N, C-alpha and C positions, 0 to 999 in steps of 0.2 A: 504339749509344748508350752513352756512358760517363757515369755519374752519381757525383759525389763529394758526400757530404752531411756537413756538420759539425754535430754536435749538441753540447750542452754538454761532453761528454767525448769529443771527436773520434773519429769512426769513418768508415771509407770503405766505401761500398756499391759492389759490383761487379755488372755485368749478368749475368743468367742468359740463356743462349741456348737456345731451343727449336728454332729452324730457321734456315736461311741467310737468311731474310728480315730478321732483326735484325742481321746482321753487316756491313751496308753501312758503309764508312768515312765516307760523307757524313753518317751519323747521329751523329757524335761531338758531344757537348755536355757541357761541364763545368758542374755545378750546385752551388751552395752554399746551405745552409739555416742561418740563424743561430738559435740556440735562444731568444734573447730577442726576436727579430723587430724590434729597434729599431736595430741597428747599421747604419752606412753600409756598403754592399757595394761590391766592386770593379766595374769596368765590363766585366769579362769575363762569360762565361755564369754566371748566378746565379739563385737563387730568393730572393725576399724577400717579406715580409708586413708591413704597416704596423700592424695591430691584432690582437694575439695573440688576444684574446677572440673576435673575429669570424672568425678564420681558422683556428681549431683546433676540431675536434669529436672526441668520444670515442665510438667505436662499440663493438659487442660484441666484435670481434676485432681492431680496428685503431684507431690514432689517425690522424686525417685532417687534413693540413695543406693549406690553400688558399694558393696562392702564384702567382708569375709567373716564368717562365723568360725571361731576356734572353740571346739568343745573341750571339756576338761581333760580328755585323753589326748589332746593335741591334733585331732582331726580337723581339717580346714574345709569349708564349703563356701564357694562363691555365691552370694545372694544379692537380691534386690529387695529393698524395703520401700514400698510405695505408701506414702502418708497423705491422707486427704487434705484438701484445701477447705477453707470455710464453706459450709453448706454443700459439700460434695461427698459426704460420708456415704450416702446411699449408692453413689456410683461405684465405690470400692466394694461395698457389700454385694451389689449385683455381680461385679466381676468375680468375687470370691465364690458366690453361689454357682456361677458359670463354670469355674474351675472344678468345683466339687461335683457337679453333675455332668454337663455335656462334655467337658474336657478331661474328665478323670482318666479314661482309658488312653488318652494321648499324652499324659504328663510324662516328662522325661524322654519322650520320643520325638514328638512334633512340637509340643509346647512346654514351657518351663514347668518344673515340679512346683506344686503349691504346698507351702509349709504351714500356712495358717493365716487366720484373720484375727486382728488384735484391736482393742479399743482402749481409750483412756481419756482423761480430761487434761487439757493443756492450759496455757496462759489464758487469763480472762474467762475461765470456765468453758473454753471452746472444746467441744467433743472432737477427738482425733480418732480416725480409723486407719489402720495400716494392714497391708497384706505383705507376707514374706514369700518370695519366689526364688527359684533357682536363677542364677545369673547365667544367661546363655551367650554372653558376649556383647558385642557392639549393638547399639540401638539401630533400628532401621532409619535411614537418613530422610526418607520421604514418608509423609503421612499417607495412610491408606486411601483417603479421599482424593489425594493428589495423583494417584496412579492412573494410568490409562485404563479404560474399561477392560481391555484384554488382560492386562496385568492383574487387575482386581479379580477377574474370573479365574485366572490361573492360581492365584493365592487362595481362593476359596475351594 
């Protein structure tokens, strides 16, 4: 899977490969994210978002963009692009490894499908790491650590 992301200060993200499973040539997809989320996008593979406020969340270690991928054949897939904050790249890498190993049999059933881990160099030579996941809808309103002990046990 190939992912090109355009932020306000253009940067290209390249896929990280952990195994041969991610090297299939049929997984190629060109994706574009527009920083202001209002531009008209080309009809090739793209990611777009209509409402910036509703489609961006700021987490502890990543900024999360909700978007749609449109493949060259017109197929649409709702996705979430999680991009690391400064000095948090290792957190997203650990999350990606967890998706590839422990969560692999649960993807698309109990947890979002994992589409890949990507890296690039952003403004001021800052390393950016992103993961691309299936969008499963609204975010959980309460952080896990804020749940009661009973609710945390049920969730696990």
